[in-house]
C-alpha positions as CSV (number, residue, x, y, z in Angstrom):
1,X,-0.1,-0.1,-0.1
2,X,2.9,2.2,0.8
3,X,4.2,1.4,-2.5
4,X,1.3,2.4,-4.3
5,X,0.9,5.6,-2.5
6,X,4.7,6.4,-2.9
7,X,4.5,6.0,-6.9
8,X,1.2,7.9,-7.2
9,X,2.1,11.3,-8.8
10,X,0.7,14.4,-6.9
11,X,-1.7,16.8,-8.9
12,X,-0.2,19.4,-10.4
13,X,-1.2,22.6,-9.4
14,X,-3.1,24.9,-11.8
15,X,-1.4,28.0,-13.1
16,X,-4.8,30.0,-13.3
17,X,-7.0,31.2,-10.2
18,X,-10.3,29.6,-9.8
19,X,-13.4,30.5,-11.5
20,X,-14.8,33.5,-9.6
21,X,-11.4,35.2,-8.0
22,X,-9.7,37.7,-9.8
23,X,-6.2,38.7,-8.7
24,X,-7.1,41.6,-6.5
25,X,-8.8,39.4,-4.4
26,X,-5.6,37.2,-3.8
27,X,-2.8,39.7,-3.4
28,X,-2.3,42.6,-1.2
29,X,-1.7,45.0,-4.2
30,X,0.2,48.2,-4.2
31,X,-1.8,49.6,-0.8
32,X,-0.8,46.6,0.8
33,X,2.7,46.9,-0.1
34,X,2.7,50.7,0.8
35,X,1.2,50.0,4.4
36,X,3.7,47.0,4.9
37,X,6.9,49.5,3.8
38,X,5.4,52.3,6.4
39,X,5.3,49.6,9.3
40,X,8.8,48.5,8.7
41,X,10.1,52.2,8.5
42,X,8.2,52.8,11.5
43,X,9.7,49.9,13.3
44,X,13.0,50.7,12.4
45,X,12.7,54.6,13.7
46,X,11.0,52.8,16.8
47,X,13.7,50.4,17.5
48,X,16.6,53.0,16.8
49,X,15.1,55.5,19.2
50,X,14.6,53.0,21.9
51,X,18.5,51.8,21.4
52,X,19.4,55.4,22.0
53,X,17.3,56.0,25.1
54,X,18.6,52.7,26.8
55,X,22.2,53.9,25.9
56,X,21.6,57.3,27.4
57,X,20.0,55.4,30.7
58,X,23.1,53.4,30.9
59,X,25.4,56.2,30.6
60,X,23.6,58.1,33.2
61,X,24.0,55.4,35.5
62,X,27.7,54.7,35.0
63,X,28.2,58.5,35.3
64,X,26.3,58.3,38.7
65,X,28.6,55.3,39.8
66,X,31.4,57.4,38.8
67,X,30.3,60.3,40.8
68,X,29.6,58.4,44.0
69,X,33.0,56.6,43.9
70,X,34.6,60.2,43.5
71,X,32.7,61.5,46.4
72,X,33.9,58.0,48.8
73,X,30.7,56.2,48.8
74,X,31.9,52.6,48.3
75,X,34.6,53.7,50.9
76,X,32.2,54.1,53.8
77,X,31.3,50.4,53.2
78,X,34.6,49.1,53.3
79,X,35.2,50.7,56.5
80,X,34.1,47.1,58.2
81,X,30.7,48.4,60.0
82,X,29.0,47.0,56.7
83,X,28.0,50.4,55.9
84,X,26.3,51.0,58.9
85,X,25.8,54.7,60.4
86,X,28.0,55.6,63.3
87,X,26.3,55.9,66.5
């Protein structure tokens, strides 16, 4: 039975549309292409803006850490009291 199924040729697809269908009904057309291109461009701009904002936040955090290190923030924790306030 498997041999019969394996040797039976598959039907070839018809090169034309089924009766009652036009090409406009099965393809997105010009407006579909324009809308898809707009969404791609918009998404690209959003990703670039998001990366820029994330980079800015990261740089601000690094600058804040550098400022705290310059003020001696981590040195207070290294005194041995675990950063507890002196009584």
